N, C-alpha and C positions, 0 to 999 in steps of 0.2 A: 354774948354778941349775937345780934340778929342776923338772919340769913334772908336775902332777898332774891327774887326771881326776875328774869327779864327775857324777852323774845329776841334772840340774836339776829333774826331776819329783819327786825324792825328797829332795834336799838343800835345806833351807829357806834356806841361805845365799844361794842364787842369786836367789830372789825378793827378798830384802832388798837385795841388791847392785843388782839392776836398778832397784828403786824409787829408789835414791839416786844412780845414776850419770847424769850430765848428757847422755851420748851414747846412752843406752838408748832403745829404741823399742818399739812394741807387739810386734814380732816376736821380741823377746828374752824376752817373758813366758812363763810356764808355760802360759797359755791357748793361745797360738799353737802352742807345742810339743805340747800335748796333742792339738790338732786335727790336726796333722801325723801324730802317732802313730796316732790313731784312724782316720784316713782312708787313709793310705798305708803304714802300718806302719814308718815311719822311726823309728829310735831316736836321741833327742837325747843329746848329751854335751857337757860343758864342760871345757875345758882351762885351767888356771890355774897361776901360780907360787906361789900361796898354799898353805901347808901345810894338810893336813886338820885340822879342828877349830879353825882360826883364821878370823878374818873375811876375806872375799874382798877383795883389792885390785885384781884384774884378772880377765879371763876372755874366752874366745872360745867361743861356742856354735855347734855344728855338728850336722848329722844324718848318721847312717850310712845311705847309700843302697846297697842290695844289689839288683842287677838283672842278669839273664842277658843283657839286651838292650843296656844302656848301661854295664855294669861296676860294680864296687864302688868307692865313693868317699865322701869327706866333703865336705859342702856347707854353707856358712853364708850363708843358710839357704834351703832349698827354697821356691819360690813367694814369696820376699820380694824386692822390688826392691832393697833394700839392707839390710845388717845389719852394723853397725860392730863392730870388735874393741873391747871395753871395757877400756881400759888406764889406768894412772896416769901412766906416762912411757914414752918411746921404748924404754928398756932392756927393759921388760916385753914390749913388742911383739916385739922381736928374739928374746927367749927363747921366747915362745909360738910364733913361726913356726919356730924351730929344733926345738921340740918336735913340731910338726905334721909337719915333714919326717921326723923319726924314726918317728912313727906310720905315715906313708905307706909308708916303707921296710919297717918291721917287719911291717905287715899286707898288704903288696904291693897297695896301692890303686892304682887307675888314676890318680887325682889328688885333690888337696885344693883346693877353690875358696873364696875369700873375696870377699864382695860389699860391701866397705866404701865409705863416702862419703869426701869430703874430698880432700886433695891426693894425687896419685899419687906414692907413695914407691917408690924402687928397693930391692928386696930380692934378695940373691943367691939363685939357684935358684928364684925366683918370676917368672913371666912373665905379661904381659897376656893374658887369655883372651877377653874381650868388652868392648866399649865401647858405651854407650848415651847418649842425651840424658836429662837429668834436669831436671824443672821444679818450682819451689817458689814459691808466691805469698805475699808478705808481707801479712798481714792487719792490720797496725797502722794504716795510713791509715784515714780515715773511710769509711763505706759509700758516700757520694757520690763520694769520690775514687777508690775501687776501681771503681765503675761507669764513671766518666768515663775511666779508664785502659784499660778494656777496648775491644776493637775494635768499631767502630760497627756494621758490617754482619755481622760474624762472631759477636758476642756480644750487644751491646745490642739490636739489632733482633729476634733470636730470642726474647730474654727478653720484650720488649714484645709480640711476636706471641703468645707463650704466655699472657700475662696477658689480652690482648684475647680470645683464644679460650676463656678461662675454665678453663684447666687447673688441676687441683687436685693437691695433694701429700699423700700418706698415708705415714706413716713408722712403722717398728717393726722387730721381728725375729721375728714370729710365723711359724708354718708357712704361713699365707696369704701373708705378705710374701715368704717364700722361694720359694713356688710361682710367684707372679707374676713375681718377679725372674728365676727360672730359665727360665720360658717365653720371656721376651725374650732371655735370654742364649743360649738354643738358636738363636733366629732370627739373632742377631748373629754367633755363631761359625760358623753355616752360611754366612752371607754372606762371611765371611773364609776359608772353606775349612778350618776347624779344628773339632775336636770340643770340646764343652764340658767343663769340670771336672765331676766327679761331684757330684750334688746333695748328697750326704752331706758333702762338704767344707764347704758353706755351713751346713748344719745343725750340724755340729760346731763351726764357728767361732762361730755364734750362741750355742750352749750354753756354750762355753768362755769367750767374751769378754764376754757379757752386754751391759750398756749402753754398752760401748766400741765396739760395732758397731751401725750403723744402716742399714737399707734404706729408701730413699725411692722411691716409685712415683708417676709422673705419669699422670693420666687425664683424658680429655675425656668427660664424662658417664660412661658405664659402660665405655668403651674405654680399656684400659691402653696407653700409648704409649711410655713410657721408664722406666728404673729405674737407680739407682746404689747401690753399697754403699760406705760410708765407715767408717773406723776412727778412733778418738780415743785419743791418748796425751798427757797433759799439755796443753801449748798447741798441739799439732799435730793437724790433721785430715788424714787420708790418703784420697784418692780412689782406691780400690783397683780397683773394677770398674764398668763402665758398659755399658748395653745398651739396645736400642730396636727398635721396629717400623718398618722402613723406609717403610712406607706413610704414616707420619705424621711424617716428618722435618721437613716444612714447619711443624709446630707448635712446633718449638723445645723439645722435651721435656727433652733432656739439659742444655741451657743453663739452662733453667728450674730444674731440680733442683739444679744446681751453685750457682746464685744463691741458692736457698733455703738450701743448706748454708752458704754464705758469710754470709748474713744471721744465721743461727742461731749460727754460730761467733763472730761479732762480739759477740753478746749474752752469750756465755760467756767472753769475753776470750781466745779462741784467738789465737795469734800468727802461725800459718802454715798454708797449705794445701799438702800434699804431693801433687803431681800424678803422682808416680811416674816410671818410666822409659819411654822410647820407643825402638824400634829405629831406628837411624840412617837406614835406607831408608824409614821410614814417615813421609814428608813430611806427609801429611794429619793424622796425630795430633800431630806436632810443631807444625804451624801452628795447630791447634786450641788447644793449650796456650799457645803464644806469644800468642795473641789475648786471653788473660785477663790479660796483663801479668806473667805468671810469669817468674821469672829462670831462664835456661837454663844448665846447666853440664854437664860430662861426668861420667859414672859409669863407673868402670873396675873390672872384676873381675880378680882375679889368681889364678893357679893354680901349684901345685907339682906336677910330674909327672916321672916317670922317663923318659917318652917325649915327644918333641916334639908339641905340640898344633897341629893345623891348623885354620884358620878354615873354617867350613862356609859354602857358598854354596847357593842354591836351585837344584837341578838340574832337568832336565826331568822326572825321575821324581817329585820332590817336588811339582812343579806338577800332575802328573797325580793324585797322592794328594789334593791340595787340591780338585781338581775332583770327585773321587769323594766326598769328605766333603760337598761342597756339595749332592749329590743323594741322599745316603743317607736312608732313612726315619729318623724320630726315634729309634726304639728302637735301631737299629744305630749311630746317631751317638753317643747317650749311652753305649752299651756300649763303643764305641771309646774314648771319653774315660775311662771307668772303668778300662779295661785299660791304656791308654797312659800316663796321667799319673803313675802310681807309678814308671814307668821314667825320667821326665824330670827331676824334682827341680830 
């Protein structure tokens, strides 16, 4: 069976297909793809077994990443925790994967990477590349049941502390919200020894996704203490980014904002809260998500590559780079993020 390609930003069949496919998520939409193109220059492409000018029955969306630093490759999708291959049956999936192998060979790509959820399936010539923890919270129980299921000292007490301290929540997607969020993101990334994503990424996401994106900012009086950015697609809320001022961690700002998100989600009949992926060695983040009562599973990425892929470990050099990021002036740190992230994908 032949495999065809299309431009999802130009072909209206893709948006129609995403709207009706049960496994689609916000990262499949043209809004996410437009933000990737505008911020990082990645070109999106969809491969399908459906013939041109016919209704789509399946598809895998990827971005072409061209980098002198990290190589030429296809990724589904950059900066997405997961992006399922949208299929009708297993036969379609096999055809699509074979088609991607042909593309990788023909274009001499370093690799093709897929970031699907669900059961890990074995495919010839595709190997596991990365494994993460993935958390998702079922929002169908009552709000009281959700609160009682959360960890007493790790979640319940910080929420109660925030309420006693009089924290307020302001939400939106204006330039003011983006600026407040980004100031805290810069502080958080510096603590972790990492550069922040470019601020234009968040501006482009807000413009492209509209009311599917919400920034929530927690404040005590006039002092901003924490912020989170969430995405909405159908019945799923995705907790995509969180940041805070370490001086005010005792106020429980992030827990307060997540609880506000859950309360509002319940009012709009959302069914789940996607907490996203966590590195396996990030025990603190994994514990934080566990304490909300979220279900933990494995998220396995797979790659097709002509060359064996080696797992990367943090070397002494990488630790020194993190230390350097931690002490860079703000302008240098944001510049580093703007230059580096387009190579990461």
